[in-house]
C-alpha positions as CSV (number, residue, x, y, z in Angstrom):
1,M,28.3,10.6,-40.4
2,T,25.0,9.2,-39.3
3,K,23.6,10.5,-36.0
4,K,20.8,9.3,-33.8
5,I,19.6,10.5,-30.3
6,L,18.1,8.0,-27.8
7,F,16.0,8.8,-24.7
8,N,15.6,6.2,-22.1
9,A,13.5,6.8,-19.0
10,T,12.9,4.8,-15.8
11,P,11.7,5.8,-12.3
12,T,15.3,6.0,-11.2
13,E,16.9,8.1,-14.0
14,K,16.6,9.5,-17.4
15,R,19.4,9.0,-20.0
16,A,20.0,10.6,-23.4
17,A,22.7,9.2,-25.7
18,L,24.0,10.7,-29.0
19,L,25.1,8.0,-31.4
20,E,27.6,8.9,-34.1
21,N,28.1,6.0,-36.7
22,G,26.6,3.6,-34.2
23,K,28.9,4.6,-31.3
24,V,28.0,6.6,-28.2
25,A,29.6,10.0,-28.5
26,E,27.8,11.8,-25.6
27,L,25.7,10.7,-22.7
28,V,23.5,12.9,-20.5
29,V,22.0,11.6,-17.2
30,E,19.5,13.1,-14.8
31,R,18.0,11.6,-11.6
32,P,15.1,12.6,-9.5
33,D,17.5,13.7,-6.6
34,Y,19.9,15.5,-8.9
35,F,19.0,18.2,-11.4
36,R,21.5,20.2,-13.4
37,L,21.8,23.9,-12.4
38,V,23.7,25.3,-15.4
39,G,21.4,28.0,-17.1
40,N,19.1,28.5,-14.0
41,I,18.6,32.1,-12.9
42,Y,18.3,33.0,-9.3
43,R,17.6,36.0,-7.2
44,G,20.4,35.8,-4.8
45,K,21.9,37.7,-1.9
46,V,25.5,38.7,-1.4
47,A,26.7,36.7,1.5
48,S,30.3,37.9,1.7
49,I,32.9,39.8,-0.4
50,L,36.6,38.8,-0.7
51,P,38.5,41.7,-2.0
52,G,41.8,39.7,-1.9
53,I,40.6,37.4,-4.7
54,Q,38.2,39.9,-6.3
55,A,35.2,37.6,-5.7
56,A,32.0,37.3,-3.8
57,F,29.9,34.4,-2.4
58,I,26.2,34.6,-3.3
59,D,23.5,32.8,-1.3
60,I,21.0,31.4,-3.9
61,G,19.1,29.1,-1.5
62,L,21.0,25.9,-2.4
63,G,23.0,25.3,0.8
64,K,26.4,25.9,-0.8
65,H,27.1,29.5,-1.6
66,A,27.7,30.3,-5.3
67,F,31.1,31.8,-6.4
68,L,31.0,35.1,-8.3
69,H,34.2,36.5,-9.8
70,A,34.6,40.2,-10.5
71,S,35.1,39.4,-14.2
72,D,31.5,38.0,-14.3
73,V,29.9,41.0,-12.6
74,D,27.9,43.0,-15.1
75,P,29.0,46.6,-15.5
76,S,25.4,47.9,-15.4
77,L,25.6,47.4,-11.7
78,L,27.7,50.6,-11.6
79,M,27.1,54.3,-11.8
80,E,29.9,56.6,-12.8
81,E,30.9,57.0,-9.1
82,G,30.9,53.2,-8.5
83,E,27.6,53.2,-6.6
84,I,24.9,50.6,-6.9
85,I,22.1,51.4,-9.4
86,E,19.3,49.1,-8.4
87,R,18.3,46.6,-5.7
88,F,19.3,43.9,-8.2
89,S,20.4,44.0,-11.8
90,S,19.0,41.9,-14.6
91,G,21.4,42.5,-17.5
92,R,24.2,44.3,-19.1
93,G,22.8,47.9,-19.5
94,N,24.1,49.4,-22.7
95,S,27.6,48.1,-22.3
96,K,29.1,45.8,-25.0
97,R,29.1,42.1,-24.3
98,G,32.2,41.1,-22.2
99,K,33.5,44.7,-21.7
100,V,33.7,44.8,-17.9
101,P,35.6,47.8,-16.3
102,K,38.3,46.9,-13.9
103,I,36.7,48.3,-10.8
104,P,37.2,46.7,-7.4
105,I,34.4,44.2,-6.5
106,E,34.0,45.8,-3.1
107,R,32.8,49.0,-4.9
108,V,30.4,47.0,-7.1
109,L,28.6,44.9,-4.6
110,Q,27.5,45.3,-1.0
111,K,26.9,42.5,1.6
112,G,23.2,41.8,1.8
113,Q,22.5,43.1,-1.7
114,E,19.9,41.2,-3.8
115,I,21.2,40.4,-7.3
116,L,20.2,38.3,-10.3
117,V,22.7,35.6,-11.2
118,Q,22.8,32.7,-13.7
119,V,24.6,29.4,-13.0
120,L,27.7,28.9,-15.3
121,K,29.2,25.8,-13.7
122,E,27.8,23.1,-11.6
123,S,28.9,22.3,-8.1
124,I,32.0,20.1,-8.3
125,S,33.3,18.3,-5.3
126,T,33.4,20.7,-2.4
127,K,32.9,23.8,-4.5
128,G,29.6,25.5,-4.9
129,P,28.3,26.5,-8.3
130,K,29.9,29.4,-10.3
131,V,27.6,32.2,-11.3
132,S,27.5,35.4,-13.4
133,T,25.3,38.5,-13.4
134,Q,25.6,38.5,-17.2
135,I,22.3,36.8,-18.1
136,S,21.4,35.0,-21.2
137,L,18.7,32.6,-22.4
138,A,19.8,29.9,-24.9
139,G,17.3,28.6,-27.5
140,R,17.9,26.2,-30.3
141,F,19.0,28.7,-32.9
142,L,19.5,31.8,-30.9
143,V,20.7,33.1,-27.6
144,L,18.8,36.0,-26.0
145,V,21.0,38.7,-24.4
146,P,18.8,41.1,-22.2
147,D,19.2,45.0,-22.2
148,T,21.4,45.3,-25.2
149,D,21.0,45.8,-29.0
150,F,24.0,43.5,-29.7
151,I,23.6,41.0,-32.6
152,G,26.3,38.3,-32.9
153,V,26.8,35.2,-35.0
154,S,28.6,32.0,-34.1
155,K,32.4,32.2,-34.7
156,K,32.2,28.8,-36.5
157,S,30.8,30.7,-39.5
158,S,33.7,32.2,-41.5
159,D,31.5,33.4,-44.4
160,N,31.3,37.1,-43.9
161,A,28.4,37.5,-46.4
162,C,26.4,34.9,-44.5
163,R,27.2,36.6,-41.2
164,R,26.0,40.0,-42.6
165,K,22.8,38.4,-43.9
166,L,22.0,36.7,-40.6
167,K,22.5,39.9,-38.6
168,K,20.3,41.7,-41.0
169,I,17.5,39.2,-40.7
170,V,17.7,39.2,-36.8
171,A,17.8,43.0,-36.7
172,Q,14.6,43.3,-38.7
173,I,12.5,40.9,-36.6
174,K,13.9,41.5,-33.0
175,P,12.4,44.1,-30.6
176,P,14.6,47.0,-29.5
177,G,16.6,46.7,-26.3
178,I,17.1,43.0,-26.6
179,G,20.2,41.4,-28.3
180,F,20.6,38.0,-29.9
181,I,23.5,35.7,-30.8
182,V,22.9,33.2,-33.7
183,R,24.1,29.8,-32.7
184,T,26.0,27.4,-35.0
185,I,22.8,25.3,-35.6
186,G,21.0,28.5,-36.6
187,L,23.4,29.2,-39.6
188,E,21.1,27.4,-41.9
189,V,17.6,28.0,-40.7
190,S,14.8,30.2,-42.2
191,E,13.5,33.5,-41.0
192,T,10.3,31.8,-39.9
193,E,12.2,29.6,-37.5
194,F,14.0,32.7,-36.1
195,I,10.7,34.4,-35.5
196,N,9.2,31.4,-33.7
197,E,12.1,31.1,-31.4
198,I,12.4,34.8,-30.7
199,H,8.8,34.7,-29.5
200,M,9.6,31.7,-27.2
201,L,12.7,33.3,-25.8
202,L,11.0,36.7,-25.1
203,D,8.1,34.9,-23.4
204,A,10.6,33.0,-21.1
205,W,12.5,36.3,-20.3
206,R,9.2,38.2,-19.5
207,K,8.2,35.4,-17.0
208,A,11.7,35.4,-15.4
209,Q,11.5,39.2,-14.9
210,E,8.1,38.9,-13.4
211,E,9.3,36.2,-11.0
212,A,12.4,38.4,-10.2
213,L,10.3,41.4,-9.2
214,A,7.9,39.5,-6.9
215,G,8.8,39.4,-3.2
216,T,12.3,39.4,-1.6
217,G,14.9,36.9,-0.6
218,T,16.6,34.1,-2.5
219,K,14.6,32.5,-5.2
220,L,14.7,30.4,-8.4
221,V,13.3,32.8,-11.2
222,H,14.0,30.6,-14.3
223,R,14.7,26.9,-14.6
224,E,16.7,25.6,-17.5
225,L,14.9,23.1,-19.8
226,G,14.6,19.5,-18.7
227,I,16.8,16.8,-20.1
228,T,14.6,15.9,-23.1
229,T,14.1,19.3,-24.6
230,R,17.6,20.5,-23.4
231,V,19.3,17.7,-25.4
232,I,17.1,18.3,-28.4
233,R,17.9,22.0,-28.3
234,D,21.6,21.4,-28.1
235,L,22.2,18.3,-30.1
236,F,19.3,17.9,-32.6
237,S,20.4,19.1,-36.0
238,T,19.9,18.4,-39.7
239,D,22.4,15.6,-39.7
240,V,20.5,13.7,-36.9
241,T,18.3,11.2,-38.8
242,E,16.3,9.6,-36.0
243,V,15.2,10.5,-32.5
244,Y,13.8,7.7,-30.3
245,A,12.0,8.1,-26.9
246,D,10.8,5.1,-25.0
247,Q,8.4,7.1,-22.7
248,E,5.2,8.6,-24.3
249,D,5.5,11.8,-22.2
250,D,9.0,12.5,-23.4
251,Y,8.1,11.6,-27.0
252,K,5.2,14.2,-26.8
253,D,7.4,16.9,-25.3
254,I,10.0,16.4,-28.0
255,R,7.5,16.5,-30.8
256,N,5.9,19.6,-29.5
257,Y,9.1,21.5,-29.0
258,V,10.4,20.5,-32.5
259,K,7.0,21.3,-34.1
260,A,7.0,24.8,-32.6
261,L,10.4,25.6,-34.1
262,S,11.0,23.3,-37.2
263,P,7.7,21.5,-38.1
264,E,9.3,19.6,-40.9
265,M,11.8,17.9,-38.5
266,A,9.1,16.4,-36.3
267,K,8.8,13.4,-38.7
268,R,12.3,12.3,-37.4
269,V,11.0,11.8,-33.9
270,F,9.8,8.3,-33.0
271,H,8.1,6.7,-30.0
272,Y,10.0,3.4,-29.3
273,K,7.6,0.7,-28.2
274,D,9.5,-2.6,-28.6
275,K,9.9,-5.0,-25.7
276,V,13.6,-5.0,-26.1
277,P,15.1,-2.1,-24.0
278,L,16.0,0.9,-26.2
279,F,19.7,1.0,-25.3
280,D,19.9,-2.8,-25.8
281,K,18.3,-2.6,-29.2
282,F,21.1,-0.3,-30.4
283,N,23.9,-2.3,-28.6
284,I,25.2,0.5,-26.5
285,E,24.6,-0.7,-22.9
286,K,27.8,-2.7,-22.9
287,D,29.6,0.4,-24.2
288,L,28.3,2.4,-21.3
289,D,29.4,-0.2,-18.8
290,R,33.0,0.2,-20.2
291,M,32.7,3.9,-19.9
292,L,34.1,4.1,-16.3
293,K,36.9,1.6,-16.7
294,R,40.5,2.8,-16.5
295,K,41.7,0.7,-19.4
296,V,40.2,1.2,-22.9
297,W,41.2,-1.2,-25.6
298,L,41.9,0.1,-29.2
299,K,41.0,-1.8,-32.5
300,S,44.7,-2.0,-33.2
301,G,45.3,-4.1,-30.2
302,G,46.8,-1.2,-28.1
303,Y,45.1,0.4,-25.2
304,I,44.8,3.7,-23.3
305,L,44.8,4.2,-19.5
306,I,42.8,7.1,-18.0
307,D,43.8,8.3,-14.6
308,R,42.4,11.3,-12.7
309,T,44.4,13.4,-10.2
310,E,43.4,16.5,-8.2
311,A,45.0,18.8,-10.8
312,L,44.6,16.9,-14.1
313,V,43.6,13.9,-16.1
314,A,46.5,11.7,-17.4
315,I,46.0,9.5,-20.4
316,D,48.7,7.0,-21.3
317,V,48.9,5.3,-24.7
318,N,50.4,1.7,-25.0
319,T,50.9,-0.7,-27.9
320,G,49.5,-3.6,-25.9
321,R,48.9,-6.6,-28.2
322,N,49.9,-4.6,-31.2
323,V,53.5,-5.6,-31.6
324,G,53.8,-5.3,-35.3
325,K,55.2,-7.9,-37.8
326,N,58.9,-7.1,-37.8
327,K,61.5,-4.7,-36.4
328,S,61.4,-2.5,-39.5
329,S,57.7,-1.8,-39.0
330,L,58.2,-0.5,-35.4
331,E,57.7,3.2,-36.3
332,E,54.6,2.3,-38.3
333,T,53.1,0.1,-35.5
334,I,53.7,3.0,-33.0
335,F,52.1,5.6,-35.4
336,K,49.0,3.4,-36.1
337,T,48.6,2.9,-32.4
338,N,48.9,6.6,-31.7
339,M,46.4,7.4,-34.5
340,D,44.0,4.9,-33.2
341,A,44.4,6.3,-29.7
342,A,43.8,9.8,-30.8
343,G,40.4,9.0,-32.1
344,E,39.4,7.1,-29.0
345,I,40.7,9.7,-26.6
346,C,38.6,12.4,-28.3
347,R,35.6,10.2,-28.1
348,Q,36.2,9.4,-24.4
349,L,36.6,13.0,-23.5
350,R,33.1,13.7,-24.8
351,L,31.6,10.5,-23.5
352,R,33.0,10.8,-20.0
353,D,32.5,14.6,-20.0
354,I,36.1,15.1,-18.9
355,G,37.0,18.7,-18.4
356,G,39.9,20.8,-17.1
357,L,43.5,20.0,-17.9
358,I,44.3,16.7,-19.7
359,V,47.8,15.5,-20.5
360,I,48.3,12.8,-23.1
361,D,51.4,10.6,-23.2
362,F,51.6,9.3,-26.8
363,I,54.1,6.6,-27.6
364,D,57.4,8.2,-28.7
365,M,57.7,8.7,-32.5
366,K,61.0,9.5,-34.3
367,S,59.3,10.7,-37.5
368,V,58.5,14.4,-37.5
369,E,55.9,13.9,-40.3
370,N,54.1,11.3,-38.0
371,R,54.1,13.7,-35.2
372,K,52.5,16.4,-37.3
373,K,49.9,13.9,-38.5
374,I,49.0,13.1,-34.9
375,E,48.7,16.8,-34.0
376,S,46.6,17.6,-37.1
377,A,44.3,14.6,-36.4
378,M,43.8,15.7,-32.8
379,R,43.0,19.3,-33.7
380,K,40.5,18.2,-36.3
381,M,38.7,15.8,-33.9
382,L,38.7,18.3,-31.1
383,S,37.2,20.9,-33.3
384,A,34.1,18.7,-33.7
385,D,33.6,18.6,-29.9
386,P,30.8,21.0,-29.0
387,T,32.5,21.8,-25.7
388,A,35.3,24.5,-26.0
389,T,38.7,22.8,-26.2
390,D,42.3,23.8,-27.0
391,C,45.6,21.7,-27.3
392,T,49.3,22.2,-27.6
393,S,51.7,20.7,-30.1
394,L,53.4,17.5,-29.2
395,S,56.5,18.0,-27.0
396,K,59.8,16.3,-27.7
397,F,58.6,13.6,-25.3
398,C,55.4,13.2,-27.3
399,L,53.2,14.8,-24.6
400,M,50.1,16.9,-25.5
401,E,48.2,19.1,-23.2
402,I,44.5,19.7,-23.7
403,T,42.2,22.1,-21.9
404,R,38.5,21.3,-22.1
405,K,35.8,23.5,-20.5
406,R,34.4,22.0,-17.4
407,V,30.8,23.1,-16.5
408,R,29.6,20.0,-14.6
409,P,31.0,17.0,-12.7
410,E,32.4,14.3,-14.9
411,L,30.2,11.2,-15.3
412,Q,32.6,9.2,-13.2
413,E,31.9,11.5,-10.3
414,F,28.2,11.3,-11.0
415,F,28.1,7.5,-11.1
416,T,30.6,6.6,-8.4
417,D,31.7,7.2,-4.9
418,V,35.2,7.3,-3.4
419,C,36.3,3.8,-2.4
420,I,36.1,3.5,1.4
421,T,38.9,0.9,1.3
422,C,41.6,2.8,-0.6
423,G,40.3,6.4,0.1
424,G,40.4,7.2,-3.5
425,L,43.9,6.0,-4.2
426,G,42.7,3.1,-6.4
427,W,45.1,0.8,-4.7
428,I,44.9,-1.5,-1.6
429,F,47.7,-3.1,0.4
430,S,48.8,-6.5,-0.9
431,P,48.6,-9.7,1.2
432,E,52.4,-9.5,1.6
433,T,52.2,-5.9,3.0
434,V,49.3,-6.8,5.4
435,T,51.4,-9.7,6.6
436,A,54.3,-7.5,7.3
437,R,52.0,-5.1,9.3
438,I,50.7,-8.0,11.3
439,D,54.4,-8.9,12.0
440,R,55.1,-5.3,13.2
441,D,52.0,-5.3,15.5
442,L,53.0,-8.6,17.0
443,R,56.4,-7.0,17.9
444,R,54.6,-4.0,19.6
445,A,52.3,-6.2,21.5
446,Q,52.9,-7.0,25.2
447,N,51.7,-10.0,27.2
448,K,51.0,-12.1,24.2
449,P,49.0,-15.3,25.1
450,A,50.1,-18.8,24.0
451,T,47.7,-18.6,21.1
452,V,47.0,-15.4,19.2
453,T,43.8,-15.3,17.0
454,V,44.1,-13.0,13.9
455,T,41.1,-12.4,11.6
456,V,42.0,-11.4,8.0
457,H,40.7,-11.3,4.5
458,P,40.8,-14.7,2.7
459,A,43.6,-13.5,0.4
460,V,45.8,-12.7,3.3
461,A,45.0,-16.0,4.9
462,E,45.9,-17.9,1.8
463,Y,49.2,-16.1,1.6
464,M,50.1,-16.8,5.1
465,R,49.3,-20.5,4.7
466,D,50.9,-20.9,1.3
467,S,53.8,-23.2,0.7
468,D,52.9,-25.5,3.5
469,G,52.5,-22.6,5.9
470,V,56.1,-21.4,5.8
471,M,55.2,-17.7,6.5
472,K,52.8,-18.8,9.4
473,Q,55.6,-21.0,10.9
474,M,58.2,-18.2,10.6
475,L,55.9,-15.7,12.4
476,E,55.1,-18.3,15.2
477,K,58.8,-19.0,15.7
478,E,59.7,-15.3,15.7
479,H,57.0,-14.3,18.2
480,R,56.9,-17.5,20.3
481,C,53.2,-18.0,20.0
482,R,50.7,-20.1,18.0
483,L,48.8,-18.2,15.3
484,D,45.1,-19.0,14.8
485,I,44.2,-17.6,11.4
486,V,40.5,-16.9,10.9
487,E,39.1,-15.8,7.5
488,N,36.4,-13.2,7.1
489,E,35.1,-12.4,3.7
490,E,33.5,-9.2,5.1
491,Y,36.9,-7.7,5.9
492,D,38.6,-5.6,3.4
493,Q,42.0,-6.9,2.2
494,D,43.7,-4.1,4.2
495,E,42.0,-5.1,7.5
496,F,43.1,-7.4,10.2
497,D,42.0,-7.9,13.8
498,F,43.7,-9.4,16.9
499,Q,41.9,-11.0,19.7
500,E,43.2,-11.4,23.3
501,I,46.3,-9.3,22.7
502,S,47.3,-6.0,24.3
503,G,49.4,-3.3,22.8
504,G,48.5,-4.1,19.2
505,N,46.1,-2.4,16.8
506,V,42.6,-3.6,16.7
507,R,40.6,-3.8,13.4
508,E,43.5,-2.1,11.5
509,E,42.0,0.1,8.7
510,E,44.6,2.7,7.9
511,V,45.6,2.8,4.3
């Protein structure tokens, strides 16, 4: 699989796209008025404690209070008696990673207490960011874990001999009292690259500590990397053959970051200077335009429908134009459509950054063998997703449930607003329904004049005048008045407005 990373920057936004075999697999976007918070470290203040749900709200100076659950509170905040050790805590003490004692949060925190927290999840909808007191700093190959001697290796490495070797290398070069975890991308790097990154991470942690100890009150003490270096850190690996940046400053930042860690990889970074826009050059702009559409067509002629509800994302698979050659090939046609859909669904999950609970309604298959093939294909493709995912087996109705870690709003939420016409339903009243509502309002009206003027959307006006005005004539006969229909393109299809009529609704806007 060939991979490329493209960076496009304009005054209004920066975009980074990961291409796999020429198709966009991931898209990251940042705007001047919106910067990602995940990874940022703040000195916050406990605003309130909620014993009933074992959580606290932390003021970190962003308007919305951050949410801190008891399971994300570091045990080093506690003494044996359950008292607070320090004015604020920076790490895990000597406890093992993830071993949090089950002590009520009201005994761990106090209202008004200052505490260091790190953002785990962005603000989503009306919810504030989710934070943790368990601090860590991510590098390209390693993750620094303060106040512990813990050394870990990515779970994606099943080679025990390799894991022992990596732990030994890190143990020899790391300072005491600081732990490290080897990331997946660090499984094949040299000791020199580990040394270079350890120095960078230690320097970043030292600066964060100095900021945390200066002054009082809420404060940002460490900002996560910008979009260019962050994407390079998380996505740039040995199988990425080319990196292009169309802005010179971004190109220099990327080159400098890569040179500091893996000098031999710097030759893969290029400054794009052609007049043709970078994303147009690689034919991906149209792909991004289709990214937010509800219907996604498949190569087989089938399609998938992607719908979001408050609780989950529902994905429906349909054969569409793929009807097969004959009746005997029905099972084969369905299987091919489902297999085609499986690949596209996994791609869309990454591309749209869909998280939470996803339910996929595959087309029913009678063959048990085909069901197993779909399950196996889905698990294999989901395992390649860098975001944590899990899936169930196909149910007897060919439904599959997937959970995908959600740390930021989906791209649909980032790029779009709720429709003011439909209020987020995705539907508006048809001309027939609007006409029926006009009929009901005329019935409610009192003291109707001889001529009633009604202003409507052109689509409603066309329906009322269709078939030689039969609908208009019927309404006039029923209500014993003349209807003067006025079109207004600025009206939504749901809206209508009566003039010189009492008792009726004016500028009807309810959906």
